[in-house]
Backbone bond lengths (Angstrom), bond angles and torsions (degrees), N, CA, C in turn:
res aa  C-N    CA-C-N  psi(-1)  N-CA   C-N-CA  omega(-1)  CA-C   N-CA-C  phi
1 M - - - 1.474 - - 1.531 109.29 -
2 P 1.344 118.08 131.90 1.463 120.34 -177.13 1.517 112.11 -60.10
3 E 1.335 115.10 147.92 1.454 119.89 175.00 1.523 109.65 -59.10
4 R 1.335 115.68 139.40 1.466 123.47 -179.26 1.531 112.77 66.36
5 F 1.326 117.54 21.53 1.461 120.17 -179.77 1.527 110.95 -56.80
6 Y 1.322 117.31 -37.64 1.467 121.14 -179.53 1.528 110.84 -55.24
7 F 1.323 117.56 -42.12 1.460 120.69 -177.13 1.525 111.48 -69.55
8 Y 1.316 116.99 -37.28 1.465 119.71 177.30 1.528 110.19 -64.47
9 N 1.320 115.88 -43.54 1.460 120.89 -178.82 1.525 111.22 -65.99
10 E 1.321 116.51 -42.60 1.464 120.61 -179.79 1.525 110.96 -64.41
11 F 1.320 117.06 -39.70 1.462 119.99 178.90 1.517 110.89 -62.69
12 C 1.321 117.23 -38.26 1.468 120.82 178.36 1.522 110.98 -61.87
13 N 1.331 117.25 -35.01 1.468 120.48 177.17 1.523 110.99 -64.93
14 Y 1.316 117.39 -40.94 1.462 120.82 177.51 1.527 110.31 -68.21
15 F 1.317 115.87 -38.70 1.460 121.03 176.23 1.527 110.97 -56.73
16 A 1.339 116.42 -41.67 1.467 121.36 -178.09 1.524 112.04 -67.10
17 A 1.331 117.49 -24.08 1.467 121.04 -178.71 1.521 112.81 -81.04
18 M 1.329 117.52 -14.96 1.459 120.96 -174.08 1.529 114.41 -65.44
19 P 1.338 119.77 -49.20 1.476 118.78 -175.29 1.527 113.67 -57.93
20 G 1.326 117.42 -43.42 1.459 120.16 -179.97 1.516 111.97 -63.15
21 L 1.334 116.26 -42.17 1.463 120.50 178.73 1.519 110.78 -62.86
22 L 1.325 116.87 -45.81 1.465 120.36 -178.86 1.522 111.33 -65.94
23 N 1.321 117.04 -36.04 1.464 120.21 179.03 1.526 110.68 -63.77
24 R 1.332 116.74 -43.37 1.477 119.68 179.47 1.521 111.40 -69.83
25 A 1.336 116.75 -37.49 1.464 119.60 177.77 1.524 110.59 -64.47
26 T 1.321 116.58 -40.89 1.464 121.15 178.18 1.525 110.86 -63.72
27 S 1.335 116.85 -37.00 1.469 120.71 178.16 1.521 111.12 -60.89
28 I 1.320 116.28 -40.27 1.466 120.32 179.72 1.523 110.51 -66.49
29 I 1.338 116.04 -44.68 1.465 120.69 -174.83 1.524 111.66 -70.55
30 H 1.339 116.85 -42.39 1.466 120.25 -172.50 1.525 114.17 -100.41
31 E 1.331 117.72 -21.42 1.460 120.18 -177.03 1.519 112.55 -115.67
32 D 1.335 115.89 5.68 1.463 121.12 176.55 1.532 111.53 57.70
33 A 1.337 117.03 40.17 1.467 121.70 179.16 1.526 109.44 -90.00
34 K 1.327 115.85 63.38 1.462 121.08 -172.10 1.521 113.24 -70.80
35 S 1.315 118.01 -13.11 1.463 119.93 -179.14 1.522 112.09 -65.19
36 I 1.346 117.17 -24.40 1.460 119.84 -179.15 1.530 112.06 -100.60
37 L 1.336 117.15 7.93 1.460 120.74 -178.18 1.526 113.01 -57.08
38 P 1.356 119.85 -49.41 1.465 118.67 -178.69 1.533 112.96 -59.52
39 L 1.328 116.58 -40.49 1.463 120.18 -179.56 1.526 111.17 -66.76
40 V 1.322 117.06 -42.86 1.464 120.71 -179.19 1.526 110.45 -66.30
41 L 1.325 116.82 -41.46 1.464 119.56 177.63 1.522 111.29 -62.54
42 T 1.329 116.63 -41.83 1.465 120.16 177.79 1.520 110.99 -60.25
43 D 1.331 116.28 -45.23 1.466 120.42 179.13 1.530 111.19 -63.77
44 A 1.328 116.40 -39.87 1.468 120.42 -179.55 1.528 110.58 -65.92
45 Y 1.325 116.78 -45.41 1.464 119.95 178.41 1.530 111.06 -63.23
46 N 1.330 116.62 -39.99 1.464 120.07 179.62 1.524 111.52 -65.50
47 L 1.335 116.35 -44.06 1.461 119.79 179.70 1.527 109.93 -64.98
48 R 1.320 116.51 -39.97 1.457 120.42 177.75 1.530 110.50 -61.41
49 A 1.331 116.65 -46.21 1.469 120.76 179.77 1.527 111.00 -63.72
50 N 1.317 116.76 -40.35 1.464 120.40 -179.90 1.527 111.19 -65.00
51 L 1.328 115.91 -41.59 1.462 119.46 178.98 1.526 111.74 -65.03
52 K 1.325 116.82 -41.74 1.455 119.44 179.70 1.525 110.97 -67.68
53 H 1.327 116.92 -36.35 1.465 120.44 175.50 1.530 109.89 -64.92
54 W 1.337 116.06 -42.94 1.465 120.77 177.67 1.522 110.03 -57.63
55 Y 1.322 116.89 -44.73 1.462 121.04 -179.27 1.532 110.79 -61.19
56 G 1.319 115.33 -45.88 1.464 119.42 -179.84 1.517 112.05 -60.85
57 Q 1.330 115.99 -42.36 1.466 120.24 179.75 1.524 111.00 -69.56
58 F 1.324 116.39 -38.22 1.465 120.87 -179.78 1.526 110.35 -63.50
59 V 1.326 116.72 -45.92 1.460 120.71 178.55 1.529 110.34 -63.78
60 A 1.347 116.47 -41.18 1.468 120.47 -178.83 1.531 112.09 -67.78
61 S 1.328 117.64 -21.69 1.463 121.19 -176.81 1.522 112.65 -66.21
62 C 1.326 116.91 -16.69 1.465 120.12 -179.10 1.519 111.70 -92.85
63 N 1.328 118.10 8.82 1.463 122.13 -178.55 1.534 110.21 -55.33
64 G 1.314 115.52 120.29 1.454 119.90 -178.93 1.511 113.99 85.18
65 H 1.337 116.39 -2.73 1.457 120.96 179.96 1.535 108.93 -121.26
66 T 1.310 116.06 -170.23 1.459 120.40 177.17 1.525 109.81 -63.43
67 P 1.330 120.07 128.77 1.471 121.05 178.87 1.517 111.26 -63.78
68 L 1.327 115.95 154.24 1.461 120.54 -179.30 1.521 111.75 -62.04
69 F 1.315 116.62 -36.55 1.465 120.61 177.52 1.519 109.27 -157.35
70 V 1.311 115.05 157.34 1.462 121.25 175.95 1.527 107.88 -136.05
71 E 1.305 116.77 158.88 1.455 121.65 174.62 1.529 108.70 -88.63
72 V 1.336 115.14 131.19 1.470 120.91 178.54 1.515 108.71 -131.59
73 Q 1.313 115.87 165.00 1.460 121.09 178.64 1.525 109.92 -69.16
74 S 1.319 116.99 132.20 1.455 121.10 178.26 1.522 110.66 -71.73
75 I 1.339 114.96 144.47 1.464 119.24 175.20 1.529 111.74 -113.21
76 T 1.354 116.56 -6.04 1.470 118.80 -177.94 1.520 114.07 -131.11
77 S 1.320 118.67 -21.81 1.458 120.07 -170.98 1.520 113.91 -83.35
78 G 1.312 117.95 -6.24 1.450 119.78 178.10 1.517 112.17 66.55
79 N 1.317 115.86 -148.73 1.453 120.89 -175.52 1.521 113.33 -77.69
80 M 1.343 118.42 -13.33 1.458 120.12 -178.64 1.525 110.71 -62.72
81 F 1.351 116.42 -46.31 1.460 121.42 177.73 1.525 108.75 -136.25
82 P 1.326 117.18 86.41 1.467 119.45 -179.93 1.518 112.62 -63.42
83 L 1.342 116.98 -27.20 1.464 121.90 175.22 1.521 108.87 -114.69
84 V 1.325 116.36 137.10 1.465 121.45 -179.99 1.516 108.77 -133.16
85 Y 1.343 116.29 169.42 1.452 120.77 -179.60 1.525 111.24 -90.99
86 F 1.316 115.44 136.35 1.459 122.04 170.11 1.521 106.89 -117.51
87 Y 1.351 116.75 119.39 1.464 122.19 -173.82 1.525 111.60 -93.89
88 D 1.338 115.12 161.23 1.463 118.40 -179.13 1.522 112.11 -73.67
89 N 1.358 117.51 -23.77 1.464 120.73 173.95 1.527 108.78 -164.58
90 T 1.326 115.65 170.32 1.462 120.88 -175.93 1.519 112.03 -65.17
91 L 1.336 118.20 -40.02 1.460 120.73 -178.63 1.519 111.06 -61.67
92 T 1.314 116.77 -42.29 1.467 120.15 177.25 1.521 110.76 -60.78
93 A 1.330 116.97 -44.24 1.462 120.77 179.15 1.524 110.72 -59.59
94 C 1.334 116.53 -45.61 1.468 120.41 -178.87 1.523 111.19 -63.99
95 L 1.326 117.09 -43.27 1.463 120.82 -179.76 1.522 111.83 -63.16
96 L 1.313 116.09 -48.14 1.460 118.56 -175.62 1.520 112.25 -70.25
97 C 1.316 117.62 -36.83 1.468 119.14 177.15 1.529 110.98 -66.81
98 T 1.329 116.24 -37.33 1.464 119.69 175.53 1.517 110.42 -66.97
99 Y 1.321 117.21 -38.29 1.462 121.44 175.63 1.531 110.70 -59.20
100 Y 1.335 117.04 -48.48 1.470 120.16 178.76 1.527 110.47 -57.50
101 A 1.334 115.88 -43.26 1.466 120.51 -177.62 1.523 111.69 -65.53
102 Y 1.338 116.98 -44.64 1.460 119.82 -178.16 1.523 111.72 -68.19
103 L 1.333 116.57 -33.38 1.460 118.66 177.08 1.527 109.95 -66.68
104 I 1.326 117.21 -36.95 1.469 120.18 174.48 1.527 110.08 -59.72
105 V 1.338 116.39 -44.27 1.466 120.83 -179.15 1.528 110.70 -61.47
106 I 1.326 117.17 -48.17 1.470 120.53 -178.52 1.524 110.48 -64.04
107 N 1.332 116.66 -46.38 1.467 120.12 178.94 1.522 111.22 -57.72
108 T 1.322 115.90 -43.08 1.463 120.81 -179.10 1.520 111.14 -64.43
109 Q 1.327 117.43 -41.90 1.460 120.69 179.35 1.521 111.46 -64.34
110 I 1.325 117.05 -41.00 1.468 120.13 178.08 1.525 109.93 -62.80
111 D 1.326 116.60 -45.28 1.467 119.82 179.32 1.526 111.74 -62.69
112 L 1.336 117.12 -38.50 1.467 120.54 177.95 1.529 110.73 -65.71
113 L 1.315 116.37 -42.37 1.468 120.07 -178.47 1.523 111.73 -66.31
114 L 1.331 116.21 -32.43 1.469 120.64 -177.65 1.526 112.67 -100.50
115 S 1.332 116.10 0.84 1.475 120.70 -175.99 1.519 110.62 51.34
116 S 1.333 115.52 48.38 1.458 121.16 -177.47 1.520 110.07 -129.29
117 E 1.338 115.28 179.18 1.463 121.41 175.97 1.523 109.67 -133.39
118 Q 1.340 115.95 35.58 1.466 119.17 -173.72 1.525 112.98 -67.82
119 Y 1.332 117.66 -24.25 1.463 120.27 -177.77 1.536 112.65 -108.67
120 C 1.301 116.21 13.42 1.468 120.79 -177.47 1.530 111.07 -60.99
121 I 1.323 117.25 -45.23 1.462 120.93 -178.10 1.522 110.64 -66.88
122 E 1.328 116.52 -43.35 1.468 119.54 178.80 1.529 110.47 -61.69
123 N 1.313 117.31 -40.92 1.466 120.56 179.08 1.528 111.55 -62.37
124 T 1.326 116.16 -37.68 1.461 119.84 177.76 1.531 110.68 -62.97
125 I 1.323 116.18 -41.22 1.468 121.02 178.21 1.521 110.64 -65.29
126 L 1.330 117.06 -42.24 1.465 121.17 178.81 1.525 111.06 -63.79
127 A 1.326 116.13 -39.04 1.467 119.97 178.33 1.522 110.73 -61.70
128 R 1.317 116.92 -40.33 1.463 120.32 178.79 1.535 110.85 -66.98
129 K 1.313 117.61 -35.80 1.474 120.34 177.40 1.529 110.43 -62.35
130 I 1.321 115.86 -40.26 1.468 119.93 177.21 1.524 109.55 -63.56
131 C 1.325 116.44 -44.42 1.468 120.30 179.59 1.528 111.40 -62.16
132 M 1.315 117.19 -36.88 1.461 120.93 -179.88 1.530 111.90 -72.16
133 S 1.324 117.33 -6.53 1.466 122.08 178.37 1.522 112.59 -98.50
134 V 1.326 116.79 -7.64 1.465 120.67 -175.12 1.522 111.83 -60.28
135 E 1.316 116.25 -46.43 1.469 119.90 -175.43 1.528 111.33 -59.01
136 Y 1.337 116.75 -43.20 1.465 120.08 178.96 1.525 110.83 -66.56
137 C 1.323 117.33 -46.24 1.461 120.91 -173.75 1.526 112.73 -71.17
138 L 1.330 117.32 -22.99 1.457 119.69 174.27 1.526 111.48 -63.32
139 E 1.339 116.20 -23.47 1.464 121.34 179.61 1.525 111.71 -103.59
140 A 1.335 117.48 8.74 1.467 121.23 -172.67 1.520 113.18 -104.03
141 G 1.332 118.09 18.25 1.454 120.85 175.25 1.517 113.27 73.42
142 I 1.322 115.58 -160.87 1.458 120.84 -173.57 1.525 112.23 -67.95
143 C 1.346 117.57 -31.84 1.470 119.61 178.47 1.526 110.83 -64.00
144 G 1.314 116.01 -44.38 1.460 119.40 177.86 1.512 111.60 -64.41
145 A 1.340 116.79 -40.16 1.465 120.52 179.77 1.516 111.88 -63.83
146 Q 1.336 117.35 -44.20 1.465 120.84 -179.93 1.515 111.45 -63.00
147 S 1.325 116.16 -46.60 1.464 119.94 -177.54 1.521 111.82 -64.64
148 L 1.332 116.91 -42.89 1.464 119.44 -176.53 1.517 112.60 -75.36
149 T 1.335 118.02 -30.54 1.466 119.01 176.20 1.520 110.06 -59.95
150 L 1.340 116.58 -43.20 1.466 121.28 176.35 1.516 111.09 -66.37
151 A 1.334 116.01 -51.45 1.463 120.01 -174.50 1.525 112.16 -63.03
152 L 1.327 117.08 -40.49 1.462 120.02 -179.79 1.526 112.33 -65.35
153 S 1.333 116.37 -31.21 1.462 119.80 177.45 1.518 110.76 -62.16
154 F 1.326 116.92 -39.65 1.464 120.55 177.53 1.523 111.00 -76.10
155 A 1.331 116.54 -34.73 1.464 119.84 177.41 1.527 110.22 -61.84
156 L 1.322 116.63 -35.71 1.465 121.36 -179.56 1.522 111.46 -60.70
157 S 1.338 116.03 -31.90 1.467 120.08 -179.05 1.523 112.80 -79.87
158 A 1.341 116.74 -10.77 1.465 119.26 -173.44 1.519 113.56 -124.42
159 C 1.321 117.09 -0.80 1.467 120.08 -171.15 1.522 112.21 -83.54
160 E 1.337 113.70 168.18 1.452 120.17 171.17 1.526 109.28 -70.42
161 E 1.317 116.42 154.34 1.459 121.21 -174.22 1.524 112.13 -58.32
162 E 1.348 117.09 -37.19 1.463 119.29 -176.03 1.533 113.30 -70.26
163 L 1.341 117.24 -11.63 1.462 120.62 179.49 1.522 113.22 -94.20
164 R 1.316 117.81 -10.51 1.461 120.06 -170.71 1.535 112.66 -60.77
165 D 1.313 117.29 -47.83 1.460 119.57 -179.24 1.526 111.13 -64.86
166 W 1.324 116.53 -38.30 1.467 120.60 179.15 1.528 110.76 -63.66
167 I 1.343 116.98 -41.93 1.461 121.18 179.44 1.522 110.35 -67.33
168 K 1.329 117.63 -41.59 1.464 120.36 177.84 1.531 110.97 -59.66
169 A 1.330 116.13 -42.53 1.462 120.03 178.96 1.524 110.80 -64.57
170 S 1.328 116.80 -37.20 1.460 120.55 179.55 1.528 110.87 -67.94
171 I 1.332 117.10 -40.24 1.464 120.29 177.18 1.516 110.07 -61.00
172 N 1.311 116.98 -39.92 1.464 120.83 178.78 1.527 111.73 -64.78
173 K 1.339 116.59 -36.11 1.460 119.74 176.54 1.529 110.65 -61.71
174 F 1.328 116.28 -47.45 1.460 120.08 179.84 1.522 110.97 -67.81
175 G 1.334 117.20 -34.65 1.458 120.28 178.11 1.515 111.64 -62.86
176 G 1.334 117.05 -40.80 1.448 120.74 177.12 1.516 112.07 -65.19
177 F 1.328 116.22 -38.96 1.467 120.05 178.20 1.520 110.63 -62.98
178 M 1.341 116.61 -43.32 1.467 120.61 -178.56 1.519 110.73 -65.45
179 E 1.339 117.58 -36.47 1.463 120.78 179.46 1.526 110.71 -63.74
180 I 1.314 116.25 -43.23 1.460 119.89 178.43 1.525 110.68 -65.59
181 A 1.338 117.26 -41.63 1.459 121.02 -179.32 1.520 111.64 -61.81
182 K 1.340 116.95 -36.49 1.469 120.00 -179.52 1.525 112.07 -69.58
183 C 1.325 116.57 -17.10 1.462 120.57 -179.43 1.532 112.25 -84.36
184 L 1.329 117.28 0.14 1.455 121.48 176.51 1.517 108.33 -99.24
185 D 1.356 118.19 115.20 1.462 119.60 179.40 1.517 110.27 -87.19
186 V 1.354 117.11 176.73 1.461 121.69 -173.57 1.517 112.23 -65.60
187 S 1.317 118.62 -21.16 1.455 120.64 -179.49 1.522 111.87 -85.33
188 G 1.325 115.48 -3.57 1.442 119.76 179.10 1.514 113.60 88.09
189 Q 1.335 117.76 -0.13 1.456 120.71 178.58 1.521 109.45 -77.01
190 K 1.302 115.46 147.12 1.457 120.61 -178.51 1.517 110.57 -104.19
191 N 1.325 114.88 132.53 1.452 120.72 169.97 1.519 107.53 -99.93
192 R 1.275 115.98 154.50 1.459 119.10 -178.78 1.523 110.64 -67.29
193 P 1.344 118.55 119.85 1.467 120.55 -178.77 1.512 112.35 -68.67
194 N 1.311 115.68 140.74 1.454 121.25 175.81 1.518 108.02 -103.87
195 L 1.331 116.37 83.93 1.438 120.12 -175.19 1.520 112.70 -68.45
196 Q 1.339 116.75 -14.57 1.465 119.70 177.13 1.514 111.00 -65.95
197 S 1.352 116.35 -26.79 1.461 119.14 -176.40 1.509 112.92 -95.51
198 S 1.328 118.03 0.95 1.458 119.48 179.63 1.515 109.89 -68.35
199 T 1.329 114.91 153.12 1.463 121.10 -176.82 1.511 111.07 -61.64
200 R 1.281 116.46 126.30 1.456 121.39 179.92 1.521 110.44 -127.76
201 I 1.311 115.92 142.52 1.450 121.59 174.88 1.512 108.40 -102.84
202 K 1.307 114.76 118.87 1.473 119.10 -178.14 1.500 111.34 -87.24
């Protein structure tokens, strides 16, 4: 059994709880189903607490071993992010970037339900963590591209204004990578990529 398998499995359980929570939250916001507001808020707070506890335990699991990630000098991001994250492996990078993204989603839903901005600052910090993972995930193959395309989309909704163009450009980089990857069939033959149809953020 892989090291830290428990944490991967537990995260998948939290992942499975997200669609139902978001569906009920959307019902309240768009269909005025306020009768279920207390229950949805309780579930959102619980899921948020569980995810943060999971993160703390996951980080602590490397005690005495290789850390999950470290900050290193950027070689491609220029002055926007002079320090970036280098992860111990691709799976860790994908998990943590997805964690940052889902926490942004939960925080945003709670703020929408309460008409507040209590998690605005935390979301900004999470968005920057996702951005600091771009350099590593660009070299992490299709798994890194898939995870960051999702995570960057949520980071775009929570970032500071000066990061928006940088995030859009990063999404386009991953979109181009995914388009090329889809042009490789199981036999290893290459079809001509149609980069015109790759996902672009205008």
